[in-house]
N, C-alpha and C positions, 0 to 999 in steps of 0.2 A: 504494500500500500504506500501511497505518497505521504511522507511525513510532513507535518505542519508544525504542531506544537512540540512533538518529540524531536530533539536535536540529535541527528546522527553525526558523531564526532569524526571529523576528517583530519583536523590539525591538532598537534599536541598542546599548543598554547592558543587560547581564545580570549580576545580582549572584549570586555563588556563594560565600556565606560559609563553607561547609563544605569547600571545595576548597583543598587545600594542595599538590597536585602535578598535573602534566600529562604524559602521554606523547605523543610526536609521531611520526607515521608519514608518510613522504614517498613520493609517486609510486607508489601500488600498482597502478594500472590503465592507464597510458598506452600500454603495449605490448600491451594485450589482456587479456581476462579469462579466459584459459585456465586450467584446473585447475592446471597446473604452476606458473604465476605466482601464482595465488590461494592456493596452499599457503603461500607466503612471507607474504602479507598476513594469512592466518589465524593464522600463528604470531606475527606482530607484534601482532595484536589480543589474543591471549592473554597475551603479555608485558606489554602496556600496561595490562592489568587491574589491575596492582599500583598504578597511579596512580588518582587520583580521577576524572579525565576523560581523554579522548584527543582530540587534534587531528590531523586528516589534512591534511598540508601541500600539498594540490593534486594534480591529475591522478588522480582516482579512476577515470576511464573513458578509453577511447581516443578517443571522440568523444561529444558530449553529446546523444544521442537517448534516447528513453524506454526502449528495450530495455536499454541498458547501465546506465542509472541504476537500473532495476528490479533488474537482476542484482546490481550491487554493493551495493545497499541490502538485498537479500534475504540475501546472504552475511554482511553486516555485522550485521544484526539477529540472526541465529542465533548468531554466534560471539562478539560483543562482550559484555563483562561490565561495562562502565561506559558513561557517556554519551559519545557521539561528536559532536564538532563538526568542521565542514568548512571548509576554505579553498579558494577557487576557483583552479584551475590553468588553463594555456592549453589543455588538452584538454577541460576541463569547460565545454563550450559549450552552446548550445541550451536545454534544459529545466532547467538548473541551479537557477534560482530556484524553480521549481515543486517541486523536491524538497528543497532545503536552505535556501531563504529568502534573507535579506539577504546581500549580498556583503561588506559592511563592518560590523563590529560589535566590541564590547568585552566581555570577560569579566572582571569584577571579583571575583577570588578572595579568600581570607582575607588573604593577605599580599603578593600580587602581582597584576598585571593583564596580560592578553593583549589587544592591539589587533590585530584581523584586518583587513588592507587588501587590496583587490582590485587586483592589477597584472598580471593574466593577459594583458592585451593590451599589456604593457610600459609602461603609463602608470598612475599612481595617480589614481583617481577623485577628483574634488573632494569628493564626499560623504564619502569615507573620510578625506581630509585634514582636513576640518572636524571629523569625529568625533575624530580623533587629537588635534587641538588642544583640543577640549572635554574629553577625558578627561585629558590631561596637566595641564590647568589645575585639576583637582579636587584639593582639599587631601588627601583620603584616599588618593590614588594616589601610590605611591612607586617601586616596582620594576616596570618595564614591559618586556614582550616585545613588540616590533613585528613582527608576522608577515605575510608575503606570499609569493608563489610564486616570482617571478623574482628572482634575486639582485641585489644592488647591485654597482656596479663594485668589483672586488677584485683581488687579486694572482695569482689562479689561472686564471680563465677570462674569456673575452670575452663569453660568453653571459649577458648581464646587461642590466639597464635602462641607459639612456643616462645620461651625466653630468648632463644637463639635468634628467632625472627625479629623480635623486638630489638635486639642488639644491632641487627643489620640496619633496621630503620633508624635507630638512634645514632649510629655512626654517620649517617647521611645528614640528619638535621642538626646535630650537636653544634657545628660551627656557627649556625644561625638560630640557635634555640630561642633567642629573645624575640624572633619574628613569629614563632609558632604560638598562636593564640588558643587553638583548640585541636584536639583529636576528636573525630566524629566517626561513629560506626553504627551498624545495625545488628542483624543476625539474631539477637536475643529478643524474644517476643514480650518485651516489657520496656521499661526505661529506667536508667539510673545515671547518676553522675559520679565520677571518681576523679582522682588526680594521679596522673602517671608521669613520673619524672618532672614533677612540679608543673605539669601542664594539664588543664581541665580536659577530661574525656567525657563526651556526651554519647550515651548509647540509646538509640531509639529504634524500636521495632513494633510500633503500635499503629501501623497504617492499614491493617486488614486482617492479619493473622490473629488467631485466638491468643489473648494475653495469658502468660504462664507465670508460675512462681519462679522467682530468681533466688531468693534466700529467705531466711526467717524474717528479715527486715523488709524485704521487697516482695510482697505477696500479690498474686493476681487480683485478689479482691480489693486491693488498694490502688490499682493502676487502671486508668481508662485508656481507650484508644486515643491517639494523640498525634501531633506533629510538632516540629521544632521550628522556631523562627530565629534567624540570625540577622542582626541589623546593627547599624551604627548609631551610637548615642554619645554625643559630646566627644567625637573623635575616637571612640573606643568601640571595638566589635563586641557585641553582647549577644545573649541568647535568652529565649524563654520558651517554655512548653505551652501548648494550647490543647486542652482536652477536646475531643470530639463528642458532641452530644449523641444520645441514643438515636436522635432524629437528625443526623448530620447531613442528610441529602434528601431533599423533598421535591426536586424539580419535576419528576415524572408524574407524581400523584396529582399535580396541579393541572394536568391535561385531563379534562373531564371524561373524554371517551376512553382514555387509557385506564383511568381510575375505575370507571364503571365495569369495564371488561375484566380488569384484574380482580375485582371483587367477585364477579361471577365465576372466574376461573378458580379462585381460592375455594369457593363453595363447592364447585365440581370436584376438585382434587380431594377435599375433605370427605365428600360423599363417597368417592372411590375408596379412600382410606378406610372408612367405616365398613363399606360393603365387603372389602377383602378381609378385614379382621373378623367379621361375622362369619364369612364362609370358612375361614381358617378354624374357627371354633367348631363349626359343624363337621369339618373334615377330621379334626382331632378326636371328637366324640366317637367317630366311626373307626378310629384306629389308623387313619390314613396320615401318618406323620409327615411323609414327604410332601404331600399335597398341602397340608397345613403349613408346613415350613415355607413352601413357595408363596402362599397367599399372605403370610405374615411379612415376607420380604417385599412383596408387591405393595402391601399396605404401608410399610416404612418408606418405600420410594415415593408413594403418593403424598405422604406427609411432608417429605422434604421438598417436593414440588410445591406444595401449598405454602410452606415456609418461605421459599424463594419468592413466589409471587407476592405473598403478603408483606414481605420485607420492603418491597418497593413502595407500598402505600401506607405502611405502619407509621403512626405518629406517636411514639411512646413518650411518657413523661420521663424525667431523669430517674435513674434506677432507685435512688434512695427514697423517692417520693411516689414510686409507681404502684406499690401494693394497694394503697388506699384508693387509687383510681378505678380499681375493679369492683369496689363495693357497690356503687350506685346501680350498676347493671344487674348484679345479683339481687339487690333489693327490689328493683323494678320488676324483675321476673317473678319472684314469689309473691310480691304484694299486689301486682296488677296483671301483667300480660298472661301469666300462666293461670291465674285464677279466672280471668275472663275466658280463656280458651277451655278451661275445665267446665265452666258453666255452659258455654256454647256447645261443647261436646255432649253434655247431658241433655240439653234441649234437642239435639239431633239424634239422640239415642245411639251414641257412639261410645260404649262403655270402655273400650280399650284405650281410645284417645283420652277420655276423661281420666282413666287410671294413670296413664303415662304423665299427664300434666300434673296431677295431684302429687304423685311420687316425686317428680322433678322439683316441684315447688318446695316440698319438705326438705329436699337436699340443698336447694339454693339458699334456703334460710340458714342452714348450717354453714354453707360456703361463706355467706356474708359475715357471720359471726367469727369464723376462723380468719378471714381476711382482715377484719378489724383488729384482731389480736396481732396479726402478722404485720400490721402497719408500722409497728415499732420493731423492725427486723432484728435488731441487736438483742432485744429482750424476749423474742418469741421462743418459747421453750418446748413446744409440742414436738416430740421426737418420733411418735408413731401415729399414723392416721390409718383408719380402716375404711374400706369401701365395699359396700354390698354389690357383688357382680350381677345380682338379679335385677335390682331397681336403681342402683347408683347412689343409695343413701350413704352419707359420710358420717363417720364417728371418730371421736378423739377423746382421750382421757384414760384414767386408770380402770374404770369400770365399763366394760364393753358387754352389751347384752348378748345372750345366747342366741337370740333371734332378732333379725332386723326389725326395728320398730315400724317400718313402712310396709314391707312385703312379707315378713316372716321367714326370710331365708336364713339358714343355719350359719352360725359363726365360723364353722369349719371351712366355709366357702369364701369368707371375707378375703379380699385382696389387702395385703399389708404393705404400707409404704413407711419404711423406717429410715430415718436420716442416718447417714454415715459420717462419722467425725472427719473433718478435713485433715488430710495428711500434711505433716510438717515438711517444709522444703528441705 
């Protein structure tokens, strides 16, 4: 495809005299280019538009074949608002050079310089080290970001280049150490700041991949998807992190025809999910385990389809405030809509429909109660929840009845949902 926003690097040194800031997005695609993940990346691209250029700190794709490079390039070209520069990650194999050009290059901006080095294979290429030496020796170069994918040895993780590789890098920059303002890397699906050889190191991998635990101090639950901004302030190169909201990208749901059809598609996929699960139950009762297994797999596939479609139109609240937003819907169902449908079904002599709405309303009331408790997520103590598989009634607490209060189903059939303590990093 013809590149526009994505810059294919042809020369080792590129002068960008109008550039005074850069946004950095780490690891958007190494876990796959599904719509659910790509929504995070799309939001990051829109946020980074406030900077003059964007640098992607590696792992654009899960593996470097043409299909994935075409896909990530297509998404980037449509959504990006500024020029995109790319740094090679360990997942960016194969046809990388065909799409993005040189793996080692330098961007000479108005007041700072970014030197991009390829260490995707955990070694710094000689070509890159020679370029770094050349750029650092230039009189016009003063505030430098040395950018690469795999982190240097640090205080938080062992997933880094070797000490020997760091020594190779250090030997090159040491004569001009006072010019090096930052080390910048990705690879780790989180974020942290450290100091390496008295130089700040910024690690960012929050542009799409699932956030992971780094250490006991840096847990996934404490880190949001994010990007990094580098900018000049009073003549000094500085940085800041910007978290991406749960609803970081909303452009496509604003197109009414798309939104309407996406909603219909989500409903269709979820209906298929339910149908396949129900058929799997029927097959398993008849001892047809292979058929049941097939339909459970198909049901899971349909759920993931629904999740991808829904992610485009979802407008979630910030996670910390999100639980309470589900309460009004549950209350409306058991207080109004389900009661109305129960009465209408009785009028039309439809006893099964009436029973289904009555039973669901009883469960929705418990849903609302539990969600109100869970609104304070840090203090929510319910470790075990029981669900009656016959009617869907929900129970929690120390005293669980032998028979479901709604349908009379036996406790031996209850589905048990028990929380698992989080593992320490």
